[in-house]
C-alpha positions as CSV (number, residue, x, y, z in Angstrom):
1,X,-21.1,6.3,-9.8
2,X,-18.5,3.9,-11.2
3,X,-19.4,0.3,-10.3
4,X,-17.1,-1.6,-8.2
5,X,-17.5,-5.3,-7.7
6,X,-16.4,-8.3,-5.8
7,X,-14.2,-9.2,-8.7
8,X,-12.5,-5.9,-8.6
9,X,-11.7,-6.5,-5.0
10,X,-10.5,-10.0,-5.7
11,X,-8.2,-8.5,-8.4
12,X,-6.6,-6.2,-6.0
13,X,-6.3,-8.2,-2.7
14,X,-5.7,-11.8,-1.6
15,X,-9.0,-13.7,-2.1
16,X,-8.1,-16.0,0.9
17,X,-7.9,-12.9,3.2
18,X,-11.1,-11.6,2.0
19,X,-12.8,-15.0,2.4
20,X,-11.5,-15.3,6.0
21,X,-12.7,-11.7,6.7
22,X,-16.2,-12.4,5.5
23,X,-16.7,-15.7,7.5
24,X,-17.8,-15.2,11.1
25,X,-19.6,-18.5,11.8
26,X,-16.7,-21.0,11.7
27,X,-17.8,-22.2,8.3
28,X,-15.4,-23.0,5.6
29,X,-14.0,-19.7,4.2
30,X,-12.9,-21.4,1.0
31,X,-16.5,-21.8,0.0
32,X,-17.0,-18.1,0.0
33,X,-17.5,-16.6,-3.6
34,X,-16.0,-13.2,-3.2
35,X,-17.5,-12.1,-6.5
36,X,-21.1,-12.7,-5.3
37,X,-20.8,-12.6,-1.4
38,X,-23.5,-10.2,0.1
39,X,-21.0,-8.9,2.8
40,X,-18.4,-8.0,0.3
41,X,-21.1,-6.2,-1.7
42,X,-22.1,-4.3,1.4
43,X,-18.5,-3.3,2.3
44,X,-18.0,-2.1,-1.2
45,X,-21.3,-0.2,-1.2
46,X,-20.2,1.4,2.1
47,X,-16.9,2.4,0.7
48,X,-18.5,3.8,-2.5
49,X,-20.8,5.8,-0.3
50,X,-17.8,7.3,1.6
51,X,-16.1,8.2,-1.7
52,X,-19.1,9.8,-3.2
53,X,-19.6,11.8,-0.1
54,X,-16.1,13.1,-0.1
55,X,-16.3,14.0,-3.8
56,X,-19.6,15.8,-3.3
57,X,-18.1,17.8,-0.4
58,X,-15.3,18.9,-2.8
59,X,-17.9,20.2,-5.3
60,X,-15.5,19.4,-8.2
61,X,-17.3,16.2,-9.5
62,X,-20.8,15.1,-10.3
63,X,-22.1,11.7,-11.1
64,X,-21.7,12.1,-14.8
65,X,-17.9,13.0,-14.3
66,X,-17.6,9.8,-12.3
67,X,-19.4,7.6,-14.9
68,X,-17.3,9.0,-17.6
69,X,-13.9,7.9,-16.1
70,X,-12.0,5.4,-18.1
71,X,-8.8,3.4,-18.0
72,X,-6.3,4.3,-15.4
73,X,-8.7,7.0,-13.8
74,X,-11.4,4.4,-13.4
75,X,-8.9,1.9,-12.1
76,X,-7.6,4.4,-9.5
77,X,-11.0,5.2,-8.2
78,X,-11.8,1.5,-8.0
79,X,-8.5,1.0,-6.0
80,X,-9.6,3.7,-3.5
81,X,-13.0,2.1,-3.0
82,X,-11.4,-1.4,-2.7
83,X,-8.9,-0.2,-0.1
84,X,-11.7,1.4,1.9
85,X,-13.8,-1.8,1.5
86,X,-10.9,-3.8,2.9
87,X,-10.8,-1.6,6.0
88,X,-14.5,-2.3,6.6
89,X,-13.9,-6.0,6.2
90,X,-10.9,-5.7,8.7
91,X,-13.2,-3.9,11.1
92,X,-15.5,-6.9,11.1
93,X,-12.6,-9.0,12.4
94,X,-10.2,-6.6,14.1
95,X,-8.1,-9.4,15.6
96,X,-7.4,-10.8,12.1
97,X,-4.5,-8.4,11.5
98,X,-4.4,-5.4,13.9
99,X,-1.4,-3.8,12.2
100,X,-3.1,-4.1,8.9
101,X,-6.2,-2.5,10.2
102,X,-4.3,0.4,11.6
103,X,-2.6,0.9,8.2
104,X,-5.9,0.9,6.3
105,X,-7.4,3.3,8.7
106,X,-4.6,5.8,7.7
107,X,-4.9,5.0,4.0
108,X,-8.7,5.6,4.2
109,X,-8.1,9.0,5.9
110,X,-5.6,10.0,3.4
111,X,-7.9,9.1,0.4
112,X,-10.9,10.9,1.8
113,X,-8.9,13.9,2.6
114,X,-7.4,13.9,-1.0
115,X,-10.8,13.5,-2.5
116,X,-12.3,16.4,-0.6
């Protein structure tokens, strides 16, 4: 499937928020490199897995179709994966922004429903 990286996430969301959501040991969040952080990578992988599962359920797309996406189609799929990854990051720290967490829960549900 289309690769989605920490750089893609950083292009779409405030890096400072991502850094804060990753740190859970009182270390300096500014030291987190979002482009290589293992937690960011895991959250992106989780989100990609959800997207792939939804697309497979729909029966309309296969891996080759997804790999062939270009330009705005690829960008939109990356946006969906990144939004779901942000939800997973917010779930790690639910008190960080409860209203935002609720909003992303709804966004995720809408995306997965649309993809199916």
